[in-house]
C-alpha positions as CSV (number, residue, x, y, z in Angstrom):
1,X,1.0,-4.9,19.8
2,X,1.0,-6.9,23.1
3,X,-2.0,-9.0,23.9
4,X,-3.6,-9.0,27.4
5,X,-6.3,-11.5,28.2
6,X,-9.1,-10.4,30.6
7,X,-12.1,-12.4,31.8
8,X,-14.2,-10.9,29.0
9,X,-12.2,-10.9,25.8
10,X,-8.7,-10.8,24.2
11,X,-7.5,-7.2,24.3
12,X,-5.2,-5.6,21.8
13,X,-3.5,-2.9,23.8
14,X,-1.1,-0.3,22.5
15,X,2.2,-0.1,24.3
16,X,1.8,3.7,24.5
17,X,-1.5,3.5,26.3
18,X,-1.2,5.0,29.8
19,X,-3.3,3.4,32.5
20,X,-3.4,6.7,34.3
21,X,-5.0,8.6,31.5
22,X,-8.7,9.0,31.2
23,X,-10.1,6.5,28.7
24,X,-13.1,8.7,27.9
25,X,-11.0,11.7,26.8
26,X,-11.6,12.4,23.2
27,X,-8.4,12.9,21.0
28,X,-10.3,15.7,19.4
29,X,-12.5,17.6,21.9
30,X,-14.6,19.1,19.1
31,X,-15.3,15.7,17.5
32,X,-18.8,14.3,17.8
33,X,-19.1,11.3,20.0
34,X,-21.4,8.3,20.2
35,X,-21.4,6.5,23.5
36,X,-23.2,3.7,25.3
37,X,-23.2,0.1,26.3
38,X,-23.1,-2.8,23.8
39,X,-23.0,-6.6,24.3
40,X,-19.9,-7.8,22.3
41,X,-18.8,-11.2,21.3
42,X,-15.5,-12.1,19.5
43,X,-14.4,-15.5,18.1
44,X,-17.4,-17.4,19.4
45,X,-16.8,-16.3,23.0
46,X,-19.6,-15.4,25.4
47,X,-21.4,-12.1,25.1
48,X,-20.0,-9.5,27.5
49,X,-21.2,-6.1,28.2
50,X,-18.9,-3.1,27.4
51,X,-19.0,0.6,27.4
52,X,-18.1,2.0,23.9
53,X,-17.3,5.4,22.5
54,X,-17.0,6.3,18.8
55,X,-14.8,9.4,18.1
56,X,-14.2,10.0,14.4
57,X,-13.4,6.6,12.9
58,X,-12.1,5.0,16.1
59,X,-14.4,2.8,18.2
60,X,-13.0,2.4,21.7
61,X,-14.2,-0.5,23.9
62,X,-13.9,-0.3,27.7
63,X,-14.8,-2.7,30.5
64,X,-17.4,-0.3,31.9
65,X,-18.2,3.4,31.9
66,X,-15.9,4.2,34.9
67,X,-13.1,1.8,33.9
68,X,-9.7,3.3,33.0
69,X,-8.6,0.2,31.1
70,X,-9.0,0.4,27.4
71,X,-9.6,-3.1,26.1
72,X,-9.6,-2.5,22.4
73,X,-9.8,0.1,19.7
74,X,-11.2,-0.5,16.2
75,X,-10.5,1.5,13.1
76,X,-13.9,1.6,11.3
77,X,-12.3,2.7,8.0
78,X,-11.1,-0.9,7.6
79,X,-14.5,-2.4,8.6
80,X,-17.8,-3.2,7.0
81,X,-21.1,-3.5,8.8
82,X,-23.4,-6.5,8.6
83,X,-26.9,-6.8,10.0
84,X,-29.4,-9.7,9.8
85,X,-32.6,-9.2,7.9
86,X,-35.6,-7.5,9.5
87,X,-37.1,-8.3,11.9
88,X,-34.0,-8.3,14.0
89,X,-35.4,-9.3,17.4
90,X,-32.0,-9.5,19.1
91,X,-30.8,-6.1,17.7
92,X,-27.6,-7.6,16.5
93,X,-25.0,-6.3,14.0
94,X,-21.4,-7.2,13.3
95,X,-18.2,-5.4,12.3
96,X,-16.2,-7.4,9.7
97,X,-12.6,-6.7,8.7
98,X,-13.3,-7.7,5.1
99,X,-10.4,-10.2,4.7
100,X,-10.4,-13.9,4.7
101,X,-8.5,-14.1,8.1
102,X,-10.0,-10.9,9.5
103,X,-11.9,-11.1,12.8
104,X,-15.6,-10.5,13.1
105,X,-16.9,-8.5,16.1
106,X,-20.5,-9.2,16.9
107,X,-22.5,-6.5,18.7
108,X,-25.9,-6.4,20.3
109,X,-27.8,-3.2,21.3
110,X,-30.4,-2.7,24.0
111,X,-33.2,-2.0,21.5
112,X,-34.0,-1.3,17.9
113,X,-33.6,2.5,18.3
114,X,-30.2,2.0,20.0
115,X,-29.1,-0.4,17.2
116,X,-30.0,2.1,14.5
117,X,-28.2,4.8,16.4
118,X,-25.0,2.8,16.5
119,X,-25.2,1.6,12.9
120,X,-25.9,5.1,11.6
121,X,-22.9,6.5,13.5
122,X,-20.5,3.6,12.5
123,X,-21.6,3.8,8.9
124,X,-20.2,7.3,8.5
125,X,-16.7,5.8,8.8
126,X,-17.0,2.2,7.6
127,X,-16.2,1.2,4.1
128,X,-18.7,2.5,1.5
129,X,-22.2,1.0,1.8
130,X,-24.2,-0.4,-1.1
131,X,-27.6,-0.1,0.5
132,X,-29.4,2.9,2.0
133,X,-30.6,2.7,5.6
134,X,-34.1,1.9,4.3
135,X,-32.8,-0.9,2.0
136,X,-30.6,-2.2,4.8
137,X,-33.6,-3.2,6.9
138,X,-36.1,-4.0,4.1
139,X,-33.9,-6.6,2.4
140,X,-35.5,-10.0,2.7
141,X,-33.9,-11.9,-0.2
142,X,-30.9,-13.0,1.9
143,X,-30.3,-14.1,5.4
144,X,-27.5,-11.7,5.8
145,X,-27.2,-8.2,4.3
146,X,-23.5,-7.3,3.7
147,X,-23.0,-3.6,3.4
148,X,-20.1,-3.6,0.9
149,X,-19.5,-2.1,-2.5
150,X,-17.1,-3.1,-5.3
151,X,-13.5,-2.5,-4.3
152,X,-12.4,1.1,-4.3
153,X,-8.9,2.4,-5.2
154,X,-6.4,2.2,-2.3
155,X,-5.8,5.4,-0.4
156,X,-2.0,5.1,-0.9
157,X,-0.1,3.6,-3.8
158,X,3.3,2.2,-2.8
159,X,6.0,2.4,-5.5
160,X,9.2,0.4,-5.1
161,X,11.7,1.4,-7.8
162,X,14.5,-1.2,-8.2
163,X,17.5,-0.7,-10.4
164,X,18.6,-3.8,-12.3
165,X,21.6,-5.9,-11.0
166,X,25.3,-5.5,-11.9
167,X,26.0,-6.7,-15.5
168,X,28.8,-7.3,-18.0
169,X,29.8,-5.7,-21.3
170,X,28.6,-2.3,-20.1
171,X,31.6,-0.6,-21.7
172,X,32.0,-2.9,-24.7
173,X,31.7,-0.9,-27.9
174,X,28.8,-2.0,-30.1
175,X,27.7,-4.6,-27.6
176,X,24.1,-5.8,-28.2
177,X,21.6,-5.6,-25.4
178,X,21.5,-9.4,-25.2
179,X,25.2,-9.3,-24.5
180,X,24.7,-7.1,-21.4
181,X,23.6,-9.9,-19.1
182,X,23.8,-10.0,-15.3
183,X,27.1,-10.9,-13.8
184,X,27.4,-13.4,-10.9
185,X,27.3,-10.3,-8.7
186,X,24.1,-9.0,-10.3
187,X,22.4,-12.4,-9.9
188,X,23.3,-12.4,-6.2
189,X,22.0,-8.9,-5.8
190,X,18.7,-9.8,-7.5
191,X,18.2,-12.9,-5.4
192,X,18.8,-10.9,-2.1
193,X,16.5,-8.1,-3.3
194,X,13.7,-10.6,-4.1
195,X,14.1,-12.2,-0.6
196,X,14.0,-8.7,1.0
197,X,10.8,-7.8,-0.9
198,X,9.2,-11.1,0.2
199,X,10.0,-10.3,3.8
200,X,8.4,-6.8,3.4
201,X,5.3,-8.2,1.6
202,X,4.8,-10.9,4.3
203,X,3.9,-8.1,6.9
204,X,2.3,-5.6,4.4
205,X,-1.6,-5.5,4.3
206,X,-1.4,-4.9,0.6
207,X,0.7,-8.0,-0.2
208,X,-1.9,-9.6,-2.4
209,X,-2.2,-6.4,-4.5
210,X,1.3,-6.2,-5.9
211,X,2.3,-6.1,-9.6
212,X,5.8,-6.1,-11.1
213,X,6.6,-3.8,-14.0
214,X,10.0,-3.9,-15.8
215,X,12.0,-2.6,-18.7
216,X,12.4,-4.8,-21.7
217,X,16.2,-4.4,-21.7
218,X,17.8,-7.8,-21.0
219,X,19.5,-6.9,-17.6
220,X,16.1,-5.6,-16.3
221,X,14.2,-8.6,-17.6
222,X,16.7,-11.0,-15.8
223,X,16.5,-9.0,-12.5
224,X,12.7,-8.9,-12.5
225,X,12.4,-12.6,-13.3
226,X,14.6,-13.5,-10.4
227,X,12.7,-11.2,-8.0
228,X,9.3,-12.6,-9.2
229,X,10.3,-16.2,-8.3
230,X,9.2,-15.6,-4.8
231,X,5.8,-14.1,-5.8
232,X,3.6,-16.8,-7.4
233,X,0.6,-15.4,-9.1
234,X,2.0,-11.8,-9.2
235,X,1.5,-10.1,-12.5
236,X,4.8,-9.5,-14.4
237,X,4.7,-6.9,-17.2
238,X,7.5,-6.0,-19.6
239,X,7.5,-2.6,-21.5
240,X,9.9,-0.6,-23.6
241,X,8.6,2.5,-21.8
242,X,10.8,1.7,-18.9
243,X,14.1,1.5,-20.9
244,X,17.1,3.5,-19.7
245,X,16.8,7.2,-20.6
246,X,18.5,10.6,-20.7
247,X,16.5,13.3,-19.0
248,X,18.7,16.2,-20.4
249,X,21.8,17.8,-18.9
250,X,22.7,15.6,-15.8
251,X,24.3,18.4,-13.7
252,X,25.4,22.0,-13.9
253,X,28.2,22.4,-16.5
254,X,27.6,19.0,-18.2
255,X,26.7,18.5,-21.8
256,X,23.6,16.7,-23.1
257,X,24.1,13.6,-25.2
258,X,21.1,14.2,-27.4
259,X,20.2,16.8,-30.1
260,X,17.4,19.2,-29.3
261,X,14.9,17.2,-31.5
262,X,16.0,13.9,-29.9
263,X,15.7,15.4,-26.4
264,X,12.1,16.5,-27.1
265,X,11.1,12.9,-28.1
266,X,13.0,11.5,-25.1
267,X,11.2,13.9,-22.7
268,X,7.9,12.8,-24.1
269,X,8.7,9.1,-23.4
270,X,9.9,9.8,-19.9
271,X,6.9,11.9,-19.1
272,X,4.6,9.2,-20.4
273,X,6.4,6.6,-18.2
274,X,6.0,8.9,-15.2
275,X,2.3,9.4,-15.8
276,X,1.8,5.6,-16.2
277,X,3.8,4.4,-13.2
278,X,2.5,7.1,-10.8
279,X,-1.2,6.9,-11.9
280,X,-3.8,6.0,-9.4
281,X,-6.4,5.0,-12.0
282,X,-6.6,3.6,-15.6
283,X,-7.0,7.0,-17.2
284,X,-3.3,7.5,-17.7
285,X,-2.3,3.8,-18.1
286,X,-0.6,2.7,-21.2
287,X,-2.4,-0.1,-23.0
288,X,0.5,-2.5,-22.1
289,X,-0.3,-2.1,-18.4
290,X,-4.1,-2.3,-18.4
291,X,-4.2,-6.1,-18.5
292,X,-1.7,-6.4,-15.7
293,X,-3.1,-3.8,-13.4
294,X,-5.6,-4.9,-10.8
295,X,-8.5,-2.7,-9.6
296,X,-7.0,-2.5,-6.2
297,X,-3.3,-2.8,-6.9
298,X,-1.7,-0.8,-4.1
299,X,2.0,-1.8,-4.6
300,X,4.0,-1.6,-7.8
301,X,7.5,-2.9,-8.0
302,X,9.2,-1.2,-11.0
303,X,12.5,-2.8,-12.2
304,X,14.2,-0.3,-14.5
305,X,17.4,1.8,-14.8
306,X,19.4,4.4,-12.8
307,X,18.6,7.4,-15.0
308,X,14.9,6.7,-15.1
309,X,14.8,6.3,-11.3
310,X,16.6,9.6,-11.0
311,X,14.1,11.2,-13.3
312,X,11.2,9.8,-11.2
313,X,12.7,11.1,-8.0
314,X,12.9,14.7,-9.4
315,X,9.3,14.5,-10.7
316,X,8.0,13.2,-7.4
317,X,9.8,16.1,-5.6
318,X,8.2,18.5,-8.0
319,X,11.5,19.8,-9.5
320,X,12.9,19.9,-13.0
321,X,15.3,17.0,-13.6
322,X,17.5,19.1,-15.9
323,X,20.9,19.7,-14.3
324,X,19.7,17.9,-11.2
325,X,19.1,14.2,-12.0
326,X,22.8,13.3,-12.2
327,X,23.3,14.3,-8.6
328,X,21.6,11.2,-7.3
329,X,23.5,8.0,-6.8
330,X,21.5,4.8,-7.6
331,X,23.3,1.5,-7.0
332,X,22.5,-1.8,-8.5
333,X,19.4,-3.5,-7.0
334,X,18.9,-0.5,-4.7
335,X,15.4,0.4,-3.6
336,X,13.8,3.8,-3.9
337,X,10.4,3.9,-2.2
338,X,7.7,6.5,-3.0
339,X,4.2,6.7,-1.7
340,X,1.5,8.4,-3.7
341,X,-1.7,9.7,-2.1
342,X,-5.1,9.6,-3.9
343,X,-4.8,13.3,-4.4
344,X,-1.6,12.8,-6.4
345,X,0.8,14.0,-3.7
346,X,4.1,12.1,-3.6
347,X,6.1,11.3,-0.5
348,X,9.7,10.1,-1.1
349,X,10.4,7.6,1.7
350,X,13.9,6.4,0.7
351,X,16.4,6.8,-2.1
352,X,19.1,4.2,-3.1
353,X,18.3,1.8,-0.2
354,X,21.0,-0.8,-0.1
355,X,20.7,-2.2,3.5
356,X,19.4,-5.6,2.2
357,X,22.7,-6.2,0.4
358,X,26.1,-6.8,2.1
359,X,28.7,-4.1,1.5
360,X,30.6,-6.5,-0.8
361,X,27.6,-6.3,-3.2
362,X,27.3,-2.5,-3.2
363,X,28.1,-1.6,-6.8
364,X,27.3,1.4,-9.0
365,X,27.8,2.3,-12.7
366,X,31.5,2.8,-12.1
367,X,31.9,-0.9,-11.2
368,X,30.5,-2.3,-14.5
369,X,32.6,-5.0,-16.2
């Protein structure tokens, strides 16, 4: 976003905005509009008069009714509304972003009726309100009435599936799990993956709502521990549910490693892991995760194993993993990113992402020591 300063206020102007286009044209000609003038003050600056339009959840602020210069747009779905207690002789209200560093936009209407008109219209799209309209103006116990409720689940849950790093003794017969430790290659992969996730989280709005879940197998524990070093205060949860698995026949013509009875038990474990990791609420969470999950956690980094990630991809795509899961390549410390909507719909954003690693550190199961 490029910033343009005018005599009235700092303007956040989209690069795609065309000065020749009419600023008062609704993006949806059938959407109800609320229009009119408001006095607006941002960051302790002077009050300035602006022509405003509200279409759906977008409040557009213009210099005046005939101006073709759009000074700012505000997404009300990320805002809450605050109003001083009654009587409100100045007809003021403010739009708060709800975060510690978020800006507060103060607004002043021409009269009480105009103020109520704007508040009623904006409240349809703002974050959920705790008070009714009557309670909002009747409140006298506090100087400021904040129209917020307890945190609600995020609209999108971001999953980042990370395979553990390269390790040793993978092909050693009867090797214990504790013998299968990260190699010097795997340690470098985990360190670079942690740095990459830090860079992503630094610009993500949900960076404070991240948790890390990982398998209890030694190579996954090591990888998750290295990644978590850059995320102080981030919950780190270990579970056997995320151990390496076998989702049945890997590809057409291949044989299964497990007996029919063993496969039934394995399928139940994998399904339970899927429901837990991809769940929006606590209803499907395993008890191991309840203490780590935050009410608003919106990003889960899951450090586990190649076959489990392949299984998750198939489930997210809505296809049976049998004879399919083995067709996906999942490298060490690669990222597979999946977004989950509140309706349960999954969107696979990437599979086997390795761009954060130099080509010399691209390794797969065939490269085990």
